[in-house]
N, CA, C and O of each residue as an XYZ file, in Angstrom:
320
protein
N     -28.184    -53.866   -121.989
C     -28.126    -54.356   -123.336
C     -29.424    -53.964   -124.040
O     -30.515    -54.241   -123.541
N     -29.302    -53.330   -125.182
C     -30.464    -52.910   -125.952
C     -30.920    -54.040   -126.869
O     -30.121    -54.609   -127.613
N     -32.189    -54.353   -126.808
C     -32.812    -55.303   -127.739
C     -33.603    -54.449   -128.716
O     -34.567    -53.786   -128.334
N     -33.189    -54.466   -129.987
C     -33.830    -53.584   -130.961
C     -35.270    -54.034   -131.263
O     -35.684    -55.131   -130.888
N     -36.008    -53.173   -131.939
C     -37.434    -53.415   -132.167
C     -37.689    -54.699   -132.954
O     -38.624    -55.435   -132.639
N     -36.883    -54.975   -133.961
C     -37.079    -56.184   -134.773
C     -36.945    -57.444   -133.915
O     -37.782    -58.344   -133.987
N     -35.894    -57.499   -133.112
C     -35.696    -58.665   -132.242
C     -36.759    -58.708   -131.151
O     -37.237    -59.786   -130.796
N     -37.131    -57.555   -130.621
C     -38.162    -57.497   -129.587
C     -39.480    -58.067   -130.104
O     -40.145    -58.830   -129.404
N     -39.853    -57.704   -131.313
C     -41.100    -58.210   -131.894
C     -41.030    -59.728   -132.054
O     -42.011    -60.428   -131.801
N     -39.872    -60.236   -132.474
C     -39.697    -61.686   -132.613
C     -39.825    -62.400   -131.267
O     -40.176    -63.579   -131.215
N     -39.539    -61.681   -130.181
C     -39.639    -62.238   -128.836
C     -41.008    -62.010   -128.204
O     -41.225    -62.352   -127.041
N     -41.928    -61.432   -128.968
C     -43.278    -61.229   -128.458
C     -43.506    -59.896   -127.766
O     -44.538    -59.700   -127.123
N     -42.558    -58.977   -127.889
C     -42.714    -57.647   -127.308
C     -43.116    -56.666   -128.399
O     -42.880    -56.921   -129.580
N     -43.718    -55.552   -128.018
C     -44.211    -54.606   -129.017
C     -43.190    -53.545   -129.427
O     -43.363    -52.879   -130.448
N     -42.121    -53.385   -128.630
C     -41.122    -52.370   -128.961
C     -39.780    -52.760   -128.356
O     -39.692    -53.706   -127.574
N     -38.745    -52.028   -128.722
C     -37.403    -52.321   -128.217
C     -37.383    -52.157   -126.695
O     -38.226    -51.474   -126.114
N     -36.394    -52.804   -126.066
C     -36.273    -52.703   -124.613
C     -34.815    -52.899   -124.220
O     -33.993    -53.342   -125.022
N     -34.514    -52.561   -122.975
C     -33.163    -52.696   -122.439
C     -33.178    -53.777   -121.368
O     -34.077    -53.820   -120.529
N     -32.172    -54.652   -121.404
C     -32.003    -55.665   -120.367
C     -30.933    -55.153   -119.406
O     -29.788    -54.931   -119.801
N     -31.304    -54.971   -118.173
C     -30.382    -54.523   -117.128
C     -29.808    -55.770   -116.465
O     -30.519    -56.463   -115.736
N     -28.526    -56.067   -116.708
C     -27.952    -57.308   -116.195
C     -27.902    -57.360   -114.670
O     -27.671    -58.427   -114.102
N     -28.110    -56.249   -114.012
C     -28.135    -56.283   -112.548
C     -29.504    -56.694   -112.016
O     -29.682    -56.847   -110.807
N     -30.468    -56.871   -112.912
C     -31.838    -57.198   -112.498
C     -32.411    -58.355   -113.312
O     -33.529    -58.262   -113.819
N     -31.668    -59.426   -113.436
C     -32.133    -60.545   -114.245
C     -32.719    -61.627   -113.356
O     -32.124    -62.023   -112.354
N     -33.873    -62.087   -113.734
C     -34.500    -63.219   -113.055
C     -34.563    -64.370   -114.038
O     -34.969    -64.204   -115.188
N     -34.162    -65.521   -113.577
C     -34.217    -66.700   -114.430
C     -35.386    -67.555   -113.971
O     -35.420    -68.023   -112.833
N     -36.326    -67.749   -114.852
C     -37.495    -68.549   -114.527
C     -37.400    -69.886   -115.254
O     -37.189    -69.926   -116.466
N     -37.555    -70.968   -114.517
C     -37.511    -72.268   -115.184
C     -38.785    -72.495   -115.991
O     -39.889    -72.305   -115.479
N     -38.639    -72.894   -117.227
C     -39.803    -73.172   -118.070
C     -40.162    -74.643   -117.858
O     -39.915    -75.495   -118.712
N     -40.753    -74.911   -116.694
C     -41.132    -76.280   -116.339
C     -42.586    -76.300   -115.880
O     -43.157    -75.271   -115.518
N     -43.161    -77.481   -115.903
C     -44.551    -77.644   -115.467
C     -44.678    -77.355   -113.968
O     -45.713    -76.866   -113.516
N     -43.629    -77.657   -113.200
C     -43.674    -77.358   -111.763
C     -43.820    -75.860   -111.512
O     -44.536    -75.450   -110.599
N     -43.148    -75.047   -112.313
C     -43.188    -73.595   -112.128
C     -44.379    -72.968   -112.839
O     -44.967    -72.008   -112.341
N     -44.737    -73.508   -114.002
C     -45.871    -73.020   -114.791
C     -46.817    -74.187   -115.069
O     -46.717    -74.817   -116.121
N     -47.737    -74.487   -114.143
C     -48.628    -75.634   -114.325
C     -49.449    -75.581   -115.618
O     -49.806    -76.632   -116.152
N     -49.752    -74.407   -116.126
C     -50.545    -74.285   -117.350
C     -49.773    -74.613   -118.612
O     -50.329    -74.557   -119.708
N     -48.504    -74.954   -118.476
C     -47.671    -75.246   -119.639
C     -48.197    -76.439   -120.428
O     -48.093    -76.467   -121.654
N     -48.758    -77.419   -119.734
C     -49.247    -78.636   -120.400
C     -50.421    -78.366   -121.325
O     -50.522    -78.981   -122.387
N     -51.299    -77.467   -120.945
C     -52.481    -77.205   -121.777
C     -52.331    -75.934   -122.613
O     -53.323    -75.358   -123.061
N     -51.096    -75.505   -122.819
C     -50.779    -74.325   -123.623
C     -51.379    -73.035   -123.079
O     -51.568    -72.078   -123.831
N     -51.681    -72.995   -121.781
C     -52.201    -71.771   -121.169
C     -51.089    -70.741   -120.975
O     -51.362    -69.548   -120.840
N     -49.851    -71.195   -120.961
C     -48.709    -70.303   -120.793
C     -47.876    -70.355   -122.066
O     -47.287    -71.391   -122.371
N     -47.817    -69.253   -122.816
C     -46.996    -69.267   -124.033
C     -45.508    -69.320   -123.667
O     -45.083    -68.672   -122.711
N     -44.737    -70.070   -124.404
C     -43.313    -70.182   -124.091
C     -42.445    -69.610   -125.206
O     -41.426    -70.199   -125.566
N     -42.851    -68.449   -125.761
C     -42.015    -67.767   -126.741
C     -41.097    -66.809   -125.993
O     -41.253    -66.604   -124.789
N     -40.178    -66.245   -126.681
C     -39.310    -65.257   -126.060
C     -37.972    -65.796   -125.618
O     -37.254    -65.114   -124.886
N     -37.612    -66.990   -126.033
C     -36.290    -67.516   -125.708
C     -35.309    -67.043   -126.771
O     -35.586    -67.145   -127.966
N     -34.177    -66.531   -126.343
C     -33.181    -66.058   -127.287
C     -31.796    -66.391   -126.756
O     -31.264    -65.660   -125.921
N     -31.202    -67.489   -127.228
C     -29.879    -67.891   -126.739
C     -28.806    -66.815   -126.945
O     -27.868    -66.726   -126.152
N     -28.930    -66.001   -127.993
C     -27.936    -64.945   -128.231
C     -27.983    -63.892   -127.124
O     -26.942    -63.403   -126.684
N     -29.176    -63.547   -126.681
C     -29.298    -62.585   -125.574
C     -28.714    -63.190   -124.305
O     -27.989    -62.516   -123.574
N     -29.019    -64.444   -124.041
C     -28.489    -65.113   -122.849
C     -26.961    -65.109   -122.877
O     -26.323    -64.803   -121.870
N     -26.371    -65.448   -124.026
C     -24.907    -65.472   -124.139
C     -24.308    -64.085   -123.933
O     -23.274    -63.950   -123.279
N     -24.946    -63.051   -124.485
C     -24.453    -61.682   -124.327
C     -24.515    -61.248   -122.870
O     -23.582    -60.628   -122.360
N     -25.601    -61.572   -122.210
C     -25.749    -61.201   -120.801
C     -24.744    -61.962   -119.942
O     -24.134    -61.379   -119.046
N     -24.563    -63.260   -120.205
C     -23.595    -64.048   -119.441
C     -22.186    -63.473   -119.601
O     -21.424    -63.402   -118.636
N     -21.850    -63.066   -120.824
C     -20.532    -62.465   -121.062
C     -20.390    -61.157   -120.295
O     -19.333    -60.883   -119.725
N     -21.441    -60.350   -120.275
C     -21.396    -59.069   -119.555
C     -21.248    -59.295   -118.057
O     -20.526    -58.557   -117.388
N     -21.914    -60.293   -117.532
C     -21.783    -60.601   -116.103
C     -20.348    -61.024   -115.798
O     -19.792    -60.616   -114.779
N     -19.741    -61.835   -116.663
C     -18.340    -62.228   -116.474
C     -17.426    -61.006   -116.493
O     -16.478    -60.929   -115.711
N     -17.706    -60.046   -117.384
C     -16.921    -58.812   -117.439
C     -17.041    -58.032   -116.128
O     -16.045    -57.541   -115.596
N     -18.257    -57.926   -115.618
C     -18.464    -57.205   -114.363
C     -17.684    -57.855   -113.225
O     -17.061    -57.167   -112.417
N     -17.723    -59.186   -113.168
C     -16.988    -59.905   -112.125
C     -15.487    -59.653   -112.283
O     -14.790    -59.403   -111.300
N     -14.995    -59.720   -113.520
C     -13.573    -59.480   -113.783
C     -13.163    -58.061   -113.394
O     -12.016    -57.826   -113.015
N     -14.097    -57.120   -113.487
C     -13.825    -55.724   -113.127
C     -13.973    -55.466   -111.631
O     -13.818    -54.334   -111.173
N     -14.276    -56.525   -110.866
C     -14.332    -56.381   -109.418
C     -15.711    -56.234   -108.812
O     -15.834    -56.071   -107.598
N     -16.749    -56.286   -109.626
C     -18.103    -56.196   -109.078
C     -18.455    -57.508   -108.386
O     -18.078    -58.586   -108.847
N     -19.171    -57.408   -107.291
C     -19.617    -58.577   -106.551
C     -20.984    -58.994   -107.092
O     -21.989    -58.336   -106.823
N     -21.017    -60.067   -107.839
C     -22.264    -60.564   -108.423
C     -22.720    -61.759   -107.598
O     -22.010    -62.758   -107.491
N     -23.902    -61.647   -107.022
C     -24.418    -62.700   -106.163
C     -25.683    -63.277   -106.777
O     -26.721    -62.616   -106.805
N     -25.599    -64.517   -107.274
C     -26.805    -65.139   -107.822
C     -27.786    -65.484   -106.700
O     -27.385    -65.921   -105.621
N     -29.043    -65.287   -106.965
C     -30.097    -65.638   -106.024
C     -31.087    -66.512   -106.768
O     -31.657    -66.099   -107.778
N     -31.288    -67.724   -106.265
C     -32.208    -68.645   -106.912
C     -33.464    -68.749   -106.054
O     -33.514    -69.533   -105.106
N     -34.469    -67.960   -106.389
C     -35.691    -67.943   -105.598
C     -36.513    -69.214   -105.765
O     -37.375    -69.505   -104.936
N     -36.257    -69.974   -106.830
C     -37.021    -71.201   -107.034
C     -36.641    -72.287   -106.051
O     -37.407    -73.229   -105.843
N     -35.462    -72.173   -105.437
C     -35.041    -73.202   -104.491
C     -35.300    -72.808   -103.029
O     -35.015    -73.582   -102.114
N     -35.832    -71.622   -102.820
C     -36.103    -71.163   -101.454
C     -37.453    -71.692   -100.982
O     -38.405    -71.792   -101.756
N     -37.512    -72.019    -99.730
C     -38.775    -72.474    -99.138
C     -39.678    -71.287    -98.886
O     -39.230    -70.249    -98.397
N     -40.941    -71.438    -99.217
C     -41.891    -70.351    -98.909
C     -42.628    -70.680    -97.636
O     -42.865    -71.848    -97.331
N     -42.997    -69.637    -96.881
C     -43.693    -69.883    -95.613
C     -45.147    -69.615    -95.728
O     -45.882    -69.772    -94.753
């Protein structure tokens, strides 16, 4: 999915970019994951519900077309 330059700039990026739905990582915007969130050390711009909806729809299309989509939630895995 192509994110044009205007939308990219609104999301805090300097130029247009492509979102590859086969390589999406979902990061929780929580204090547990980003401890600096409380003191504004971590900026939380770049959320775009329209992009999320478009990507979710594309993933559903891939599944309907027979692709095996396996979600991996690294935030719930134990680290050693």
